C-alpha positions in Angstrom: 15.3 12.6 -4.5 14.6 12.7 -1.0 11.2 13.6 0.8 11.8 13.9 4.5 9.4 14.0 7.4 9.5 13.9 11.0 7.5 12.9 14.3 8.4 15.6 17.0 8.2 15.6 20.1 7.6 18.7 22.9 8.4 19.5 26.7 6.9 22.4 28.6 9.0 23.9 31.1 8.2 23.8 33.9 5.6 21.2 33.8 7.3 18.6 32.7 10.2 18.7 33.4 12.4 21.4 35.9 16.0 20.4 34.5 17.7 19.8 31.1 17.6 16.0 31.7 14.2 15.5 32.0 12.7 18.1 29.7 14.7 16.0 26.8 13.6 12.7 28.0 9.9 13.5 28.2 10.3 14.9 24.8 11.4 12.1 23.7 8.1 10.3 25.3 6.2 12.6 23.3 8.1 12.2 20.0 7.1 8.3 20.3 3.7 8.8 21.1 4.0 11.0 17.6 5.2 8.2 15.5 2.2 5.9 17.3 -0.3 8.4 16.2 0.6 8.1 12.6 4.4 9.3 12.2 5.1 13.3 11.1 3.3 15.0 13.7 3.8 16.6 16.9 2.8 15.7 20.4 3.0 17.3 23.6 4.2 15.9 26.6 1.8 15.6 29.0 1.9 12.7 32.6 0.1 10.1 30.6 2.4 9.4 27.9 4.7 7.9 30.8 2.4 4.5 31.3 2.2 3.9 27.6 6.2 4.1 27.3 6.4 1.9 30.0 4.3 -0.3 28.7 5.4 0.4 24.5 9.3 -0.4 26.5 8.0 -3.9 28.8 7.1 -5.3 25.2 9.6 -4.6 24.0 12.0 -6.3 26.6 9.4 -9.1 26.5 9.5 -9.9 22.7 13.3 -10.0 22.4 13.3 -13.3 24.6 10.1 -14.1 22.7 11.9 -16.8 20.1 14.0 -17.8 22.6 11.3 -19.0 25.4 9.1 -20.4 22.5 6.3 -17.5 23.0 5.3 -17.3 19.5 3.4 -19.7 17.5 1.6 -19.2 14.4 -2.6 -20.4 13.6 -3.4 -21.2 10.3 -7.3 -19.6 9.1 -8.5 -21.9 6.2 -9.8 -20.3 3.0 -12.1 -21.5 1.3 -13.3 -21.9 -2.6 -17.2 -20.3 -1.9 -18.4 -22.8 -4.3 -17.5 -25.3 -3.5 -16.8 -24.5 0.6 -13.5 -27.5 -0.1 -10.6 -26.0 1.7 -7.3 -24.7 -0.9 -5.2 -22.7 1.5 -4.5 -21.3 4.6 -2.9 -17.7 6.2 -1.0 -18.0 8.6 -1.2 -15.6 11.9 1.0 -14.9 14.5 0.1 -15.0 18.2 2.6 -14.3 21.0 1.4 -15.6 25.0 3.2 -14.3 28.0 4.1 -15.5 31.0 3.4 -12.2 32.3 1.7 -10.8 29.5 -0.5 -13.6 28.9 -1.7 -13.0 25.2 -0.7 -10.2 23.1 -3.1 -8.7 20.7 -1.2 -8.8 16.6 -2.1 -5.1 16.6 0.2 -4.7 19.4 2.9 -6.0 19.9 3.6 -6.6 15.8 4.6 -2.7 15.8 6.4 -3.2 18.5 8.3 -5.8 16.5 8.9 -2.9 13.3 9.6 0.1 15.3 12.5 -2.3 17.4 14.2 -4.0 13.9 12.8 -7.5 15.6 10.3 -8.2 12.6 13.1 -9.0 10.5 13.8 -12.5 12.4 11.0 -12.4 13.6 9.1 -12.7 10.1 11.9 -15.2 9.1 11.0 -17.7 11.9 7.1 -16.6 11.1 7.9 -17.9 6.9 9.6 -21.3 7.5 7.5 -22.2 11.1 4.5 -21.9 8.1 5.9 -23.7 5.5 7.1 -26.6 7.8 4.2 -26.8 8.8 1.7 -27.1 5.9 4.5 -29.2 4.9 4.1 -31.7 7.5 0.8 -32.8 6.4 0.5 -35.4 3.4 -3.5 -34.0 3.7 -1.8 -30.5 2.7 -0.3 -31.4 -0.3 -1.7 -30.0 -2.9 -2.6 -26.7 -0.7 -1.6 -23.1 -0.8 0.1 -21.3 2.6 -0.6 -17.4 2.5 2.3 -15.4 4.7 1.6 -12.0 5.4 4.5 -9.8 5.7 5.7 -6.0 7.3 6.5 -3.7 5.0 10.0 -3.4 7.4 10.9 -6.6 6.2 11.2 -5.3 2.2 13.6 -2.8 3.8 16.5 -5.7 3.5 15.3 -7.2 0.4 18.1 -9.6 0.2 17.6 -11.0 3.5 14.3 -11.4 2.0 14.8 -13.2 -0.5 16.9 -15.5 1.2 14.2 -15.8 3.4 11.7 -17.4 1.4 14.5 -19.4 -0.7 15.0 -21.0 2.8 12.1 -21.4 4.0 11.6 -23.7 0.3 14.3 -25.1 0.1 14.0 -26.8 4.4 9.9 -27.4 3.5 10.5 -29.1 0.2 7.4 -26.9 -0.5 6.9 -26.1 -4.2 6.9 -22.2 -4.6 3.3 -21.9 -6.3 2.1 -23.3 -2.8 3.2 -19.9 -0.8 2.2 -17.2 -1.3 3.1 -13.5 -0.5 0.2 -10.8 0.7 1.5 -7.9 0.3 -0.2 -4.3 1.6 0.3 -1.0 -1.3 1.8 0.5 1.5 5.3 -1.0 0.6 4.5 -0.2 -3.0 4.4 3.9 -2.3 7.8 4.6 -2.0 8.5 2.8 -5.2 12.2 1.7 -4.6 13.5 -0.4 -7.6 14.8 -2.8 -4.8 11.1 -3.3 -4.2 10.4 -3.7 -7.3 12.8 -6.0 -8.1 12.5 -8.2 -5.1 8.4 -8.3 -6.3 9.7 -9.7 -9.6 11.9 -12.3 -8.4 9.7 -13.8 -6.6 7.5 -14.2 -9.2 9.7 -15.5 -11.6 10.6 -18.3 -8.4 7.0 -18.6 -9.4 5.9 -18.2 -5.4 2.2 -15.9 -5.7 1.9 -12.9 -4.7 -1.7 -11.1 -3.8 -2.6 -7.8 -2.9 -3.9 -7.1 0.6 -6.4 -5.1 2.0 -7.3 -3.7 -0.7 -9.3 -0.3 -1.2 -8.4 0.1 2.6 -5.0 2.7 1.4 -3.9 4.5 -1.6 -6.1 1.3 -4.4 -3.6 3.0 -6.9 -5.3 1.1 -10.7 -1.5 1.2 -11.5 0.0 -1.2 -8.8 -2.0 -3.7 -10.4 -1.0 -3.6 -13.7 2.5 -3.0 -12.5 3.5 -5.8 -10.4 2.4 -9.6 -11.1 -0.3 -10.0 -8.5 -2.0 -13.2 -8.2 -5.0 -12.2 -6.6 -6.9 -9.5 -4.5 -8.2 -8.9 -0.9 -10.5 -7.8 -0.3 -10.5 -5.8 3.2 -12.9 -7.4 6.4 -13.9 -4.1 6.9 -16.2 -4.0 3.5 -17.4 -8.0 3.4 -18.5 -6.9 7.2 -20.8 -4.4 5.2 -22.6 -6.7 2.8 -25.3 -7.1 1.7 -27.3 -4.4 3.1 -24.9 -1.0 2.6 -25.1 0.3 -1.2 -22.0 2.1 -1.5 -19.9 -1.4 0.1 -21.8 -3.3 -2.3 -21.6 -0.8 -5.7 -17.7 -1.1 -4.1 -17.2 -4.1 -4.3 -19.1 -5.1 -7.1 -16.2 -2.5 -8.4 -13.6 -4.4 -6.6 -14.1 -8.0 -8.1 -14.7 -6.8 -11.4 -12.4 -4.4 -11.7 -9.7 -7.1 -10.6 -11.1 -9.9 -12.9 -10.1 -7.3 -15.8 -6.0 -8.0 -14.9 -7.2 -11.6 -14.2 -7.0 -11.8 -10.8 -8.3 -13.8 -8.2 -10.7 -12.4 -5.7 -10.1 -13.6 -2.1 -12.9 -12.4 0.4 -12.0 -12.1 4.3 -14.0 -11.8 7.1 -17.0 -13.5 5.8 -19.3 -14.5 8.8 -22.9 -14.4 7.4 -24.7 -16.8 4.3 -25.2 -13.7 3.4 -22.2 -12.3 2.9 -21.3 -15.8 0.9 -23.9 -15.6 -0.9 -23.4 -12.1 -1.8 -19.8 -13.0 -3.4 -20.6 -15.9 -5.0 -23.3 -14.3 -6.9 -20.5 -11.4 -8.0 -18.0 -14.3 -8.7 -15.7 -13.9 -6.2 -13.7 -16.8 -6.1 -12.5 -17.5 -2.5 -13.6 -16.9 0.7 -12.5 -16.3 4.8 -14.2 -16.0 7.9 -15.6 -17.8 10.9 -18.3 -18.4 8.6 -16.2 -21.6 7.6 -13.8 -22.2 10.3 -11.5 -20.0 13.9 -8.3 -20.2 13.2 -6.7 -23.5 14.0 -3.7 -24.5 15.4 -1.6 -26.5 14.0 -2.3 -29.6 15.5 -6.1 -29.1 14.0 -5.0 -28.6 10.7 -5.6 -31.9 9.2 -9.2 -32.4 11.6 -10.1 -29.5 9.8 -8.8 -31.5 6.6 -10.8 -34.2 7.0 -14.1 -32.9 8.0 -13.9 -30.6 5.6 -13.8 -33.3 2.7 -16.1 -35.2 4.8 -18.7 -32.7 5.0 -18.9 -32.4 0.2 -19.1 -35.8 -0.1 -22.2 -35.9 2.6 
């Protein structure tokens, strides 16, 4: 059984072109605009789309050379135990600096990588780089590294599994030191191959976390059916604490539900002591955010851990 959607681009004669070739080209530009608006919709061509199409093409062209030119790099955001303040893990954040474009935000280049298929090569590099970097520091011997996977990477489950196994082998990390963040969008299709891959990762010993919980469908059967170890509360909820009564009730319910399924809870985007205090009172185990540390370049990871240890013993 197949469910097929469509993104439609339209161009009208003569405003959008007076020749078949021009009309088709502009309809194609409109189609990509429809995809950028969330897919399964339609868009009518207008001249402002040309600039967007040119920018998208420029990004894709530059991104195709990013790995070869060593333009991609990773940063690590510490994840801390809220009760002690001790750093227990790092989340990997992918970054891109291009000589011509400057610092390109992930929300701009990740969709381009997914649309072009480059996400498989880039995702594999990021996974390997994160594991190797963490394994290179003696101070990180007992810490975890968390890596986000694109839903597109799950379309090639055997390649993704090989990437995970290869990264663990090269870095010599223990499987339980690697945590894979999975978004709900990956689970919606309920593909047999995806279910098998998730179960294989669990059997290997890799930790699995459900990312951005509450921003999508948030179906409870995901927590029941899949072998998750942790649940992440999205920063869009955390930043409303503790002043929004509805958000307070929602987060209390999420934490209680996660604990009922024996899952660890990680809150993203903690920026104030009030937010941290609220989460701690309601037994959220872990958190990350600017209150504890901004994302770190790899060469600053050890200094952070030493400062963290010194602060805890002071």
